[in-house]
N, C-alpha and C positions, 0 to 999 in steps of 0.2 A: 504494500499500499504506499503510495506517495504522500509525503508530508505536504501540507499546504505551505506555499512559499511564504505567505504573510506571517505564519507562526515562526518560521525560521528567521525571517527578517527582524521580527520583534525581539527574539532571543539575541540575535546578533547586535542590535541596538543597545540592549541592556548590558550585554557583555562588554561592549566597547565603552559604554558610559562608566561601568564599575572599574574597568581597566584604567580609564582616564583619570579616575579619582585617586589612583595609586594607593599608598599606605593608608590614606584617610578612609577608603572604602565608601560605601553608600548604604543607607537604609532604603527600604522599599519606598517610603514616602518621598524621600529625596529624589529617587529615580523616576517615579511616575510623574511627579510634579515637573521635573526638569525636562523629561522626554515628551510630556503631554500625552501620556498613555493612561487609560483607566486603571484604577488600583487593582481590580480583579485580574485584568489581562496582564498587568505587570507581574503580580505575585505568581500567577500560573507559569509564565515564561521564566521567571527567576527560579521557581521551583524546578522546572525542567532542567535549567542550567546546573542546579545542584545535583540532580539525579545523574546528569552527564559528567559530573566531576569537574566542571568548569568554574563553578562558584562555590564558596564555602563560608560559613559563619566565622567571623574574625574573633569571636569571643568578647567583643565590645558591644555596648549598647549606647544609644543616644536617644534623647527625647525630642520628638517633633511636635506636631500640633495635638497629638493625643496625650492622654495622661499616663499612657503606658510606655515603658521602655522599648525601643525598637532595635532589633538586631542589625548590626553593621555587617554587610556582606563584602567579600573581597574575592578577586580571582585566584584561581590556583595556578600551578605551573602548566596545566594542560592547555593546549592551543585550540581555539574555536575553529572548526572546519566547516 
């Protein structure tokens, strides 16, 4: 079964954004606001990147607009293909 092109493009945009952030990483909220992607779409795509071994939790949290701490995500050494 072929993957939808738009889903891969979304994952690639998110991957490149988190990579661009470097050691600072990015929370989901920071990413979906910056990229103009809906929160659910962003989280699903970021979750797929985690499953693919391309993104991982950094062990840090930051506070955004929510009262809850947000996980900071960073890229791994694996390269997006």
